ROSE-656962 format. One line per 5 residues: number of its first residue (from 1); their letters; for each residue z negated, y, x negated of C-alpha. Coordinates in Angstrom, 1 decimal. Layout:
NUM> A> Z:Y:X ~ ...
% end
This chain:
1> MPGKN> 0.0:0.0:0.0 ~ 0.8:3.5:-1.3 ~ -2.6:5.0:-0.4 ~ -4.4:2.2:-2.2 ~ -2.3:2.8:-5.4
6> YSNNI> -3.2:6.5:-5.3 ~ -6.9:5.7:-5.0 ~ -6.7:3.3:-7.9 ~ -4.9:5.9:-10.1 ~ -7.7:8.5:-9.4
11> IKFLL> -10.4:6.0:-10.3 ~ -8.5:5.0:-13.5 ~ -8.0:8.6:-14.5 ~ -11.7:9.5:-13.9 ~ -12.9:6.4:-15.9
16> IATTA> -10.7:7.3:-18.8 ~ -11.9:10.9:-18.7 ~ -15.6:10.0:-18.5 ~ -15.3:7.4:-21.3 ~ -13.6:9.9:-23.6
21> TILIN> -16.1:12.6:-22.7 ~ -19.1:10.3:-23.7 ~ -17.5:9.3:-27.0 ~ -16.6:12.9:-28.0 ~ -20.1:14.2:-27.2
26> AILLL> -21.7:11.3:-29.0 ~ -19.8:12.3:-32.1 ~ -20.7:16.0:-31.7 ~ -24.4:15.2:-31.3 ~ -24.3:13.5:-34.7
31> LPTSI> -23.0:16.6:-36.4 ~ -25.6:18.3:-38.6 ~ -26.9:21.8:-37.6 ~ -25.5:23.2:-40.8 ~ -22.1:23.4:-39.4
36> SIFYE> -23.1:25.0:-36.1 ~ -20.4:27.7:-36.5 ~ -17.9:24.8:-36.3 ~ -19.6:23.5:-33.2 ~ -19.5:27.0:-31.6
41> TIQFL> -15.8:27.4:-32.5 ~ -15.1:24.1:-30.8 ~ -16.9:25.4:-27.7 ~ -14.4:28.3:-27.6 ~ -11.4:26.0:-28.2
46> WPVLC> -12.1:23.7:-25.3 ~ -11.3:26.2:-22.5 ~ -8.3:27.4:-24.6 ~ -6.9:23.9:-24.6 ~ -7.6:23.6:-20.9
51> IILLA> -5.6:26.8:-20.2 ~ -2.7:25.3:-22.2 ~ -2.9:22.1:-20.2 ~ -3.0:23.9:-16.9 ~ 0.0:26.0:-17.8
56> NIYHS> 1.9:22.7:-18.6 ~ 0.9:21.4:-15.2 ~ 2.1:24.6:-13.5 ~ 5.6:24.3:-15.2 ~ 6.0:20.6:-14.8
61> SQDKN> 4.9:20.0:-11.2 ~ 7.2:20.4:-8.2 ~ 4.3:20.6:-5.7 ~ 3.7:24.2:-4.7 ~ -0.1:23.5:-4.0
66> IRHLS> -0.6:22.0:-7.5 ~ 1.3:24.9:-9.1 ~ -0.7:27.5:-7.2 ~ -4.1:25.8:-7.9 ~ -3.3:25.2:-11.6
71> LLYAI> -2.2:28.8:-12.1 ~ -5.4:30.2:-10.5 ~ -7.6:27.8:-12.5 ~ -5.9:28.8:-15.7 ~ -6.4:32.5:-14.9
76> ALIPW> -10.1:31.7:-14.0 ~ -10.6:30.1:-17.4 ~ -9.5:33.3:-19.3 ~ -12.7:35.3:-18.6 ~ -14.6:32.1:-19.1
81> TLTIL> -13.0:31.7:-22.6 ~ -13.6:35.3:-23.5 ~ -17.2:35.0:-22.5 ~ -17.7:31.9:-24.7 ~ -15.9:33.7:-27.6
86> LWEVL> -18.3:36.7:-27.3 ~ -21.4:34.7:-26.8 ~ -20.9:31.9:-29.3 ~ -18.9:33.6:-32.0 ~ -18.5:37.4:-32.0
91> LPIFF> -21.9:38.7:-30.7 ~ -24.1:36.6:-33.0 ~ -22.2:37.9:-36.0 ~ -21.5:41.6:-35.2 ~ -23.7:42.8:-32.3
96> YNDLA> -26.8:40.9:-31.2 ~ -28.1:42.6:-28.0 ~ -29.4:41.3:-24.7 ~ -27.4:43.9:-22.7 ~ -24.2:42.8:-24.3
101> YYITG> -25.0:39.2:-23.2 ~ -25.7:40.3:-19.6 ~ -22.4:42.3:-19.4 ~ -20.2:39.6:-20.9 ~ -22.0:37.0:-18.8
106> FGFLV> -20.3:38.4:-15.7 ~ -17.1:36.7:-17.1 ~ -18.5:33.4:-15.7 ~ -19.0:34.9:-12.3 ~ -15.4:36.3:-12.3
111> SYAII> -14.2:32.8:-13.2 ~ -16.2:31.3:-10.3 ~ -14.9:33.9:-7.9 ~ -11.3:33.1:-8.8 ~ -11.8:29.3:-8.5
116> AYGLY> -13.6:29.7:-5.1 ~ -10.8:32.0:-3.9 ~ -8.1:29.4:-4.8 ~ -10.0:26.6:-3.1 ~ -10.7:28.6:0.0
121> RLKNS> -7.0:29.6:0.3 ~ -6.0:25.9:-0.1 ~ -8.5:24.7:2.5 ~ -7.4:27.3:5.1 ~ -3.7:26.9:4.5
126> KQWYI> -3.6:24.7:7.6 ~ -1.6:22.0:5.8 ~ -4.3:19.4:6.4 ~ -7.1:18.9:8.9 ~ -10.8:18.1:8.4
131> QSSPN> -12.8:16.5:11.3 ~ -15.7:18.5:12.6 ~ -18.4:16.0:11.6 ~ -17.8:15.9:7.8 ~ -17.2:19.7:7.9
136> HLINF> -20.5:20.4:9.6 ~ -22.3:17.9:7.3 ~ -21.0:19.5:4.1 ~ -21.9:23.0:5.4 ~ -25.4:21.8:6.3
141> IAIIL> -26.0:20.3:2.9 ~ -24.7:23.4:1.1 ~ -26.9:25.7:3.2 ~ -30.0:23.5:2.5 ~ -29.3:23.5:-1.2
146> AISAI> -28.7:27.2:-1.3 ~ -31.9:27.9:0.7 ~ -33.9:25.5:-1.4 ~ -32.8:27.2:-4.6 ~ -33.6:30.7:-3.2
151> IFVLV> -37.0:29.6:-2.0 ~ -37.8:27.9:-5.3 ~ -36.9:31.1:-7.1 ~ -38.9:33.4:-4.7 ~ -42.0:31.2:-4.8
156> NLSLD> -42.1:31.0:-8.6 ~ -40.6:34.4:-9.5 ~ -42.8:37.2:-10.9 ~ -41.4:40.8:-10.8 ~ -42.8:41.5:-14.2
161> DPRLI> -41.2:38.4:-15.7 ~ -39.2:39.5:-18.8 ~ -36.5:37.0:-17.8 ~ -36.0:38.4:-14.3 ~ -32.4:39.3:-14.9
166> DIITL> -31.7:35.9:-16.5 ~ -33.2:34.2:-13.5 ~ -31.2:36.2:-10.9 ~ -28.0:35.7:-12.9 ~ -28.6:31.9:-13.0
171> LTYIM> -29.4:31.9:-9.3 ~ -26.1:33.6:-8.7 ~ -24.3:30.9:-10.8 ~ -26.0:28.2:-8.8 ~ -24.9:29.8:-5.5
176> GDIVI> -21.3:29.8:-6.9 ~ -21.8:26.1:-7.9 ~ -22.8:25.3:-4.3 ~ -19.9:27.2:-2.7 ~ -17.3:25.6:-5.0
181> LSLCS> -18.7:22.1:-4.6 ~ -18.8:22.5:-0.8 ~ -15.1:23.6:-0.8 ~ -14.1:20.8:-3.1 ~ -16.0:18.2:-0.9
186> KLIVM> -14.1:19.4:2.2 ~ -10.7:19.2:0.4 ~ -11.5:15.7:-1.0 ~ -12.1:14.3:2.5 ~ -8.9:15.8:3.7
191> NLKAD> -5.6:13.9:3.5 ~ -4.4:15.5:0.3 ~ -1.7:14.1:-2.0 ~ -3.2:12.0:-4.8 ~ -2.2:14.4:-7.6
196> LKYII> -3.7:17.4:-5.8 ~ -6.8:15.5:-4.9 ~ -7.2:14.5:-8.6 ~ -7.2:18.1:-9.7 ~ -9.8:19.0:-7.0
201> IFIAG> -12.0:16.1:-8.2 ~ -12.0:17.2:-11.8 ~ -12.7:20.8:-10.8 ~ -15.6:19.5:-8.8 ~ -16.8:17.4:-11.7
206> FVFIN> -16.6:20.3:-14.1 ~ -18.6:22.6:-11.7 ~ -21.1:19.8:-10.9 ~ -21.9:19.2:-14.6 ~ -22.3:23.0:-15.0
211> SIADT> -24.6:23.1:-12.0 ~ -26.9:20.6:-13.7 ~ -27.2:22.8:-16.8 ~ -27.6:25.9:-14.6 ~ -30.5:24.3:-12.7
216> LFLMR> -32.2:23.2:-15.9 ~ -31.8:26.7:-17.4 ~ -33.3:28.2:-14.2 ~ -36.3:25.8:-14.3 ~ -36.7:26.5:-18.0
221> WILPM> -37.3:30.3:-17.3 ~ -39.3:29.9:-14.1 ~ -41.8:27.1:-14.8 ~ -41.6:27.5:-17.9 ~ -40.4:24.2:-19.2
226> KYIFS> -39.4:23.7:-22.9 ~ -39.0:19.9:-22.9 ~ -37.8:17.2:-20.6 ~ -38.0:13.5:-21.5 ~ -38.9:14.6:-25.1
231> FKVSL> -35.7:16.6:-25.3 ~ -35.7:20.3:-25.9 ~ -34.3:22.0:-22.6 ~ -32.3:24.6:-24.5 ~ -30.6:21.9:-26.5
236> LTDVI> -30.0:19.7:-23.5 ~ -28.4:22.5:-21.5 ~ -26.1:23.3:-24.4 ~ -25.1:19.7:-24.5 ~ -24.5:19.6:-20.7
241> YTVSL> -22.3:22.8:-20.8 ~ -20.3:21.2:-23.6 ~ -20.0:18.0:-21.7 ~ -18.5:19.9:-18.7 ~ -15.9:21.5:-21.0
246> IFLTV> -15.0:18.2:-22.7 ~ -14.8:16.5:-19.3 ~ -12.5:19.1:-18.0 ~ -10.3:18.9:-21.2 ~ -10.1:15.2:-21.2
251> ALLVY> -9.4:15.0:-17.5 ~ -6.5:17.5:-17.9 ~ -5.3:15.6:-21.0 ~ -5.2:12.3:-19.0 ~ -3.4:14.1:-16.1
256> NTDLK> -0.8:15.6:-18.4 ~ -0.3:12.3:-20.3 ~ 0.5:10.6:-17.0 ~ 2.4:13.6:-15.6 ~ 5.6:12.8:-17.5
261> NRALA> 5.5:9.1:-16.4 ~ 4.8:10.1:-12.8 ~ 7.6:12.7:-12.9 ~ 10.0:10.1:-14.3 ~ 8.8:7.6:-11.7
266> EIRKK> 9.3:10.2:-9.0 ~ 12.8:11.0:-10.2 ~ 13.6:7.3:-10.5 ~ 12.3:6.8:-6.9 ~ 14.5:9.7:-5.6
271> LDDNK> 17.5:8.2:-7.4 ~ 16.7:4.8:-5.9 ~ 16.2:6.3:-2.5 ~ 19.5:8.2:-2.8 ~ 21.3:5.0:-3.8
276> IFIDN> 19.7:3.1:-0.9 ~ 20.6:5.9:1.4 ~ 24.3:5.8:0.3 ~ 24.4:2.0:0.4 ~ 22.9:2.0:3.9
281> MIAHS> 25.2:4.8:5.0 ~ 28.3:2.8:3.8 ~ 27.0:-0.6:4.9 ~ 26.1:0.5:8.4 ~ 29.0:2.9:8.9
286> PDPMC> 31.2:1.9:11.9 ~ 34.1:3.2:9.8 ~ 35.7:0.8:7.2 ~ 34.4:2.0:3.8 ~ 34.6:0.7:0.3
291> VWDRS> 33.2:2.0:-3.1 ~ 35.1:1.3:-6.3 ~ 33.8:1.8:-9.9 ~ 35.5:3.9:-12.4 ~ 37.7:0.9:-13.5
296> GNIML> 38.8:0.2:-9.9 ~ 36.6:-2.8:-9.2 ~ 34.8:-3.1:-5.9 ~ 31.1:-2.1:-6.0 ~ 30.3:-1.9:-2.3
301> INDPF> 32.2:-2.9:0.8 ~ 31.1:-2.9:4.4 ~ 31.9:-5.4:7.2 ~ 34.3:-3.2:9.2 ~ 36.4:-2.9:6.0
306> LKIFD> 36.4:-6.7:5.6 ~ 37.3:-7.1:9.3 ~ 40.4:-4.9:8.9 ~ 41.8:-7.2:6.2 ~ 40.5:-10.3:7.9
311> TKRAD> 38.8:-11.5:4.7 ~ 35.4:-12.4:3.3 ~ 33.2:-10.5:0.8 ~ 33.3:-13.5:-1.6 ~ 37.1:-13.5:-1.5
316> IIGKF> 37.5:-9.9:-2.7 ~ 34.4:-8.9:-4.8 ~ 35.4:-9.2:-8.4 ~ 38.9:-10.4:-7.5 ~ 40.6:-7.2:-6.4
321> NLFEH> 41.2:-4.2:-8.6 ~ 42.4:-0.9:-7.0 ~ 44.6:0.1:-9.9 ~ 45.7:-3.3:-11.2 ~ 46.9:-4.5:-7.7
326> AYSMD> 48.6:-1.1:-7.0 ~ 51.6:-2.4:-9.0 ~ 52.2:-5.0:-6.3 ~ 52.4:-2.3:-3.6 ~ 55.2:0.0:-2.5
331> KELSD> 56.2:2.2:-5.5 ~ 55.4:5.4:-3.7 ~ 52.0:4.2:-2.5 ~ 51.4:2.6:-6.0 ~ 52.0:6.0:-7.7
336> KIKNV> 49.7:7.8:-5.3 ~ 46.9:5.3:-5.9 ~ 47.2:5.4:-9.7 ~ 47.2:9.2:-9.4 ~ 43.6:9.0:-7.9
341> ANGNS> 42.4:8.0:-11.4 ~ 43.4:11.5:-12.5 ~ 41.0:13.0:-10.1 ~ 43.3:13.6:-7.2 ~ 42.4:12.7:-3.6
346> LFIPK> 44.7:10.5:-1.5 ~ 45.4:10.7:2.2 ~ 48.0:8.5:3.9 ~ 48.0:9.3:7.7 ~ 49.8:6.0:8.7
351> MKICL> 50.1:2.7:6.8 ~ 51.0:-0.7:8.0 ~ 48.9:-3.7:7.0 ~ 50.6:-7.1:7.3 ~ 48.1:-9.9:8.1
356> SKNNG> 49.3:-13.4:8.1 ~ 45.9:-14.7:9.3 ~ 45.8:-12.4:12.3 ~ 48.3:-14.4:14.3 ~ 51.0:-12.2:12.8
361> HDRHV> 49.6:-9.1:14.5 ~ 50.0:-6.3:12.0 ~ 47.6:-3.3:12.0 ~ 48.1:0.4:11.3 ~ 45.5:2.4:9.4
366> SLKIF> 45.1:5.8:7.9 ~ 43.8:5.7:4.3 ~ 41.7:8.1:2.3 ~ 40.6:7.7:-1.3 ~ 38.7:10.3:-3.3
371> PIYDS> 36.8:10.4:-6.6 ~ 33.1:10.9:-7.1 ~ 31.9:13.0:-10.0 ~ 28.6:13.1:-12.0 ~ 26.8:16.2:-13.3
376> YGEIT> 29.1:16.3:-16.3 ~ 32.2:16.4:-14.2 ~ 33.2:12.9:-15.1 ~ 34.5:10.4:-12.5 ~ 32.0:7.7:-11.8
381> SYVSN> 33.5:6.0:-8.8 ~ 35.9:6.2:-5.9 ~ 35.3:6.0:-2.2 ~ 38.0:4.8:0.2 ~ 37.9:5.1:4.0
386> LDDIT> 40.1:3.4:6.5 ~ 40.6:4.4:10.1 ~ 42.1:1.7:12.3 ~ 44.7:3.6:14.3 ~ 46.4:0.5:15.8
391> ERLRT> 45.1:1.1:19.3 ~ 45.8:4.8:19.1 ~ 49.4:4.2:18.1 ~ 49.7:1.6:20.8 ~ 48.4:4.1:23.3
396> EEELL> 50.7:6.8:22.0 ~ 53.6:4.3:22.2 ~ 52.7:3.4:25.8 ~ 52.5:7.1:26.7 ~ 55.8:7.8:25.1
401> DSKLQ> 57.3:4.7:26.7 ~ 55.9:5.8:30.1 ~ 57.4:9.3:29.5 ~ 60.8:7.8:28.6 ~ 60.7:5.5:31.6
406> NEFYL> 60.0:8.4:33.9 ~ 62.9:10.4:32.3 ~ 65.1:7.3:32.5 ~ 64.4:6.6:36.1 ~ 65.0:10.3:36.9
411> DLMTH> 68.3:10.1:35.0 ~ 69.3:7.0:37.0 ~ 68.5:8.7:40.3 ~ 70.2:12.0:39.5 ~ 73.2:10.6:37.6
416> DINNM> 74.0:6.9:38.0 ~ 73.0:6.3:41.6 ~ 74.2:9.7:42.6 ~ 77.6:9.0:41.0 ~ 77.9:5.7:42.7
421> NQIGM> 77.1:7.3:46.0 ~ 79.6:10.1:45.4 ~ 82.3:7.5:44.6 ~ 81.5:5.6:47.8 ~ 81.4:8.9:49.9
426> GFLEL> 84.7:10.0:48.4 ~ 86.6:6.8:49.5 ~ 84.9:6.9:52.9 ~ 86.0:10.5:53.4 ~ 89.6:9.5:52.6
431> ADDII> 89.3:6.7:55.1 ~ 87.9:9.0:57.7 ~ 90.8:11.4:57.3 ~ 93.4:8.6:57.7 ~ 91.7:7.3:60.8
436> EREGS> 91.7:10.8:62.3 ~ 95.5:11.2:61.6 ~ 96.7:7.6:62.2 ~ 94.0:6.2:64.5 ~ 93.3:3.2:62.1
441> LGKDN> 93.4:2.0:58.5 ~ 96.3:-0.1:57.5 ~ 96.1:-3.1:55.2 ~ 97.3:-1.0:52.3 ~ 94.2:1.3:52.7
446> SILIG> 91.6:-1.5:52.6 ~ 90.6:-0.3:49.1 ~ 89.1:2.7:50.8 ~ 86.5:0.4:52.3 ~ 86.2:-2.1:49.4
451> RPMEA> 85.5:0.5:46.8 ~ 82.5:2.2:48.6 ~ 81.1:-1.3:49.3 ~ 81.3:-2.1:45.5 ~ 79.7:1.2:44.6
456> FRNSS> 76.8:0.7:47.1 ~ 76.4:-2.9:45.8 ~ 76.2:-1.6:42.3 ~ 73.7:1.0:43.4 ~ 71.5:-1.6:45.1
461> RLIEN> 71.8:-3.9:42.1 ~ 70.7:-1.0:39.8 ~ 67.7:-0.3:42.0 ~ 66.8:-4.0:42.1 ~ 67.0:-4.2:38.3
466> VRKIQ> 64.6:-1.2:38.0 ~ 62.2:-3.0:40.4 ~ 62.4:-6.1:38.2 ~ 61.8:-4.1:35.0 ~ 58.7:-2.5:36.6
471> KVKNK> 57.4:-5.9:37.7 ~ 57.8:-7.2:34.1 ~ 56.2:-4.1:32.6 ~ 53.2:-4.4:35.0 ~ 52.9:-8.2:34.2
476> DLAFE> 52.8:-9.0:37.9 ~ 54.7:-12.3:37.4 ~ 53.4:-15.8:36.9 ~ 54.9:-18.0:34.2 ~ 56.2:-21.5:34.8
481> KFDIN> 58.5:-24.2:33.4 ~ 62.2:-24.0:33.9 ~ 65.0:-26.4:33.0 ~ 67.4:-24.1:31.2 ~ 70.4:-26.4:31.8
486> NVLEE> 69.8:-26.2:35.6 ~ 69.5:-22.4:35.4 ~ 72.8:-22.1:33.5 ~ 74.5:-24.4:36.0 ~ 73.4:-22.1:38.8
491> VKNDH> 74.7:-19.0:37.0 ~ 78.1:-20.8:36.4 ~ 78.5:-21.5:40.1 ~ 77.7:-17.9:41.0 ~ 80.7:-16.7:38.9
496> KDIQG> 83.4:-19.3:39.7 ~ 85.0:-17.6:42.7 ~ 85.5:-14.0:41.5 ~ 88.7:-12.8:43.1 ~ 91.5:-11.4:40.9
501> RDITI> 90.0:-12.8:37.7 ~ 90.8:-16.0:35.8 ~ 87.3:-17.0:34.5 ~ 86.4:-20.2:32.8 ~ 82.7:-20.9:31.9
506> NLYPE> 82.2:-24.0:29.7 ~ 78.7:-25.4:29.5 ~ 77.7:-27.6:26.5 ~ 74.1:-28.6:27.5 ~ 71.7:-30.5:25.3
511> NGHTA> 69.1:-32.5:27.3 ~ 65.4:-31.8:27.5 ~ 65.5:-28.0:27.3 ~ 62.5:-26.8:29.3 ~ 61.3:-23.3:28.6
516> IANQF> 58.4:-21.1:29.7 ~ 59.5:-18.1:31.8 ~ 59.1:-16.4:35.2 ~ 61.2:-16.2:38.3 ~ 63.6:-13.7:36.7
521> IKDVF> 64.9:-16.2:34.0 ~ 68.2:-16.6:35.9 ~ 68.7:-12.8:35.7 ~ 68.8:-13.1:31.9 ~ 71.9:-15.3:31.9
526> TNLIG> 73.5:-13.7:35.0 ~ 73.5:-10.3:33.2 ~ 74.7:-11.7:29.9 ~ 77.6:-13.6:31.5 ~ 78.3:-10.8:33.9
531> NSIKH> 78.4:-8.4:30.9 ~ 81.0:-10.6:29.2 ~ 83.2:-10.6:32.4 ~ 82.9:-6.9:33.0 ~ 83.8:-5.8:29.5
536> SQNSG> 86.6:-8.4:29.0 ~ 90.3:-7.4:29.3 ~ 91.5:-6.9:32.9 ~ 94.5:-9.0:32.2 ~ 94.4:-12.5:30.8
541> PVVID> 91.9:-15.3:31.3 ~ 88.2:-14.9:30.4 ~ 86.7:-17.9:28.6 ~ 82.9:-18.1:28.1 ~ 81.3:-20.9:26.2
546> VKTER> 77.6:-21.6:26.7 ~ 75.8:-23.9:24.4 ~ 72.1:-25.0:24.2 ~ 70.3:-26.5:21.3 ~ 66.8:-26.9:19.8
551> TIVDN> 65.7:-24.8:16.8 ~ 62.6:-24.1:14.8 ~ 61.6:-20.6:13.9 ~ 58.3:-19.9:12.0 ~ 57.1:-23.4:12.8
556> KEYCK> 57.6:-22.8:16.5 ~ 60.2:-24.8:18.7 ~ 62.6:-22.7:20.7 ~ 65.4:-23.4:23.2 ~ 68.5:-21.6:21.7
561> VNIED> 71.3:-20.5:24.1 ~ 74.6:-19.2:22.6 ~ 76.9:-17.3:25.0 ~ 80.3:-16.7:23.5 ~ 83.2:-14.8:25.0
566> NGPGI> 86.8:-13.9:24.1 ~ 86.4:-10.3:25.0 ~ 87.0:-7.2:22.9 ~ 83.7:-7.7:21.0 ~ 81.1:-5.1:20.0
571> PDPRK> 81.4:-3.1:16.8 ~ 78.6:-3.4:14.3 ~ 77.2:0.1:14.8 ~ 76.7:-0.6:18.5 ~ 75.1:-4.0:18.2
576> DEVFG> 71.6:-2.6:18.0 ~ 72.3:-0.2:20.8 ~ 73.6:-2.4:23.6 ~ 70.1:-3.6:24.5 ~ 68.9:0.0:24.6
581> RFATG> 67.7:1.7:27.8 ~ 70.6:4.2:27.8 ~ 73.4:1.9:26.7 ~ 76.4:2.3:29.0 ~ 80.0:1.4:29.1
586> SAKTR> 82.9:3.2:30.6 ~ 82.5:5.6:33.5 ~ 83.5:2.7:35.7 ~ 80.5:0.6:34.7 ~ 78.0:3.4:34.0
591> GLGLG> 74.5:2.3:34.8 ~ 75.3:-1.4:34.5 ~ 74.1:-1.1:30.8 ~ 70.7:-1.4:32.4 ~ 71.5:-5.1:32.8
596> LYLVK> 71.3:-5.7:29.0 ~ 68.1:-3.6:28.8 ~ 66.7:-5.8:31.6 ~ 67.7:-8.9:29.5 ~ 65.8:-7.6:26.5
601> VLVES> 62.7:-6.7:28.6 ~ 62.7:-10.1:30.3 ~ 63.3:-12.2:27.1 ~ 60.5:-10.3:25.2 ~ 58.1:-10.9:28.1
606> FNGKV> 58.8:-14.6:27.7 ~ 57.8:-14.2:24.0 ~ 61.4:-14.9:23.1 ~ 64.2:-13.1:21.2 ~ 67.7:-11.9:22.0
611> WVEDK> 70.5:-10.4:19.9 ~ 74.2:-10.1:19.6 ~ 76.5:-11.1:16.8 ~ 80.3:-11.6:16.1 ~ 81.8:-14.8:17.4
616> VAGDH> 83.9:-14.9:14.2 ~ 81.8:-13.6:11.4 ~ 83.1:-10.3:10.1 ~ 85.6:-9.7:12.9 ~ 84.2:-8.3:16.1
621> TKGCR> 87.5:-8.1:17.9 ~ 87.5:-11.9:18.3 ~ 84.7:-11.7:20.8 ~ 80.9:-11.7:20.6 ~ 78.1:-14.2:20.8
626> FVVLL> 74.8:-13.4:22.6 ~ 71.9:-15.5:21.3 ~ 68.8:-16.1:23.3 ~ 65.6:-17.8:22.0 ~ 63.1:-19.0:24.6
631> PMAEQ> 59.8:-20.8:23.7 ~ 60.0:-24.5:24.5 ~ 57.5:-25.9:27.0 ~ 55.2:-28.6:25.8 ~ 56.4:-32.0:27.0
% end
């Protein structure tokens, strides 16, 4: 537990400080009186060393409370140090006078006032809270001690005592001791940080040791008392005052010695926390993210990133290098990735990822790669971020497709169907004029009725095709098994009695061709054969050969249907256009190009494929071959 560790550190520091204090004082007590000037100089140097140590704490600590308290404590020790310098060194040599001692002695009171002020400000900073019970208890004890000291002095004090000023001064010191110790006690029971509490404790220890010497000094002048336990009181008080300074110095030395280690540990912890923060931020980010080291090896990768590539962490960590594998990519992308090593950021708004594991479904992503720098401006790593835009692109395509469909249907209504109606109306108006003039239509004018009927049939067929396309797009149709040979036989029978045309449809069936499709499977071949008839030469026989066979594509079995004609063929530039939504033929057949678009929509809805090629390779004038692949049904 953190709190337990802090308590153990405080106890450890205090034990070290106390042990060192005892050893140093044991050595000093063994010094002969002949070198007392050396002893007195040491007395002056202790607080000087304390000021230096406190200044180091002020500059090293990041805690504002520790900085504030160490600064005030260092300032408080300045008058303390000057007083010791005057009392122990200068005055005995140059100017021995009681008045001088009394005046300079106020330096201790100034020090006490500064220490008390700093502790009071800290206690009332409202950063911590003390419960009322310990607060009242500490106040009660402090008041009892203060009253007891005052009563003791008043009872034993004589106004004609030559040490009256000394006694009053010592009583003032004791009051200061009580105030400072009560403030320290309140701060110690508060929930302070361990380092700040340690400083409060060694301030309290310093003042407590001084209070013992102050009390003995007071008793020496009032009782009077020259010896205690066979020790001379004056010598004992000097030793105790020295002990307080040594204790303070050792405590500060211990704190400063450990300060660097604690500062390094704190910095290390912050670095570890930052690393954990970054690791967690990347690991738990819903966005696919990856961190690469300076050489391009993967340091950290999150699950969404692995999911995008449909791979496992063990399959990519230590096996994929950003820059080495860039050579196997598209040259433009490879150059951009290698340029990242020079400190440039990379953003590719749209990139295709081909995944063989993902049932052949490719994904589209946007890619960002940017370098990370250290405090020296050197690149330490690279961060890559992927955004899966597959669904967004699909939605955009659907919106665009919907927009194009609306425009397409509007074009059909305003152009194709309107034209067909105009053609029909034109012939009917001519027929109406003839009937008005002649009373009836002759056999020679029967075309005036036949042409409108053909136009209206084409218009109805166009509307029916649109309806079928909509049904397929909306996926309102159920799939079932169809014998393709039977379907082709029906289509052949539908086209055998077309007046005015010599049409031969040859079927070359292969048994066992059952495909998965819906009720519009017949429309596929009706439109393909009808297209061959409509675009063939008006004169001369039309020969259409239809062949079925089995084929394997990407380990999947298909029924392959080849429809070959002897028509004018389709030039290469138009082969990719004939299945388009706006593909049309001559004015005579405008709008009927929708039939091939319907073929494409239907075949793709069956998970099949359709395309057109030359019947004789390289010579489109010899006729064309429409190829349809339909998934075979399981037997």
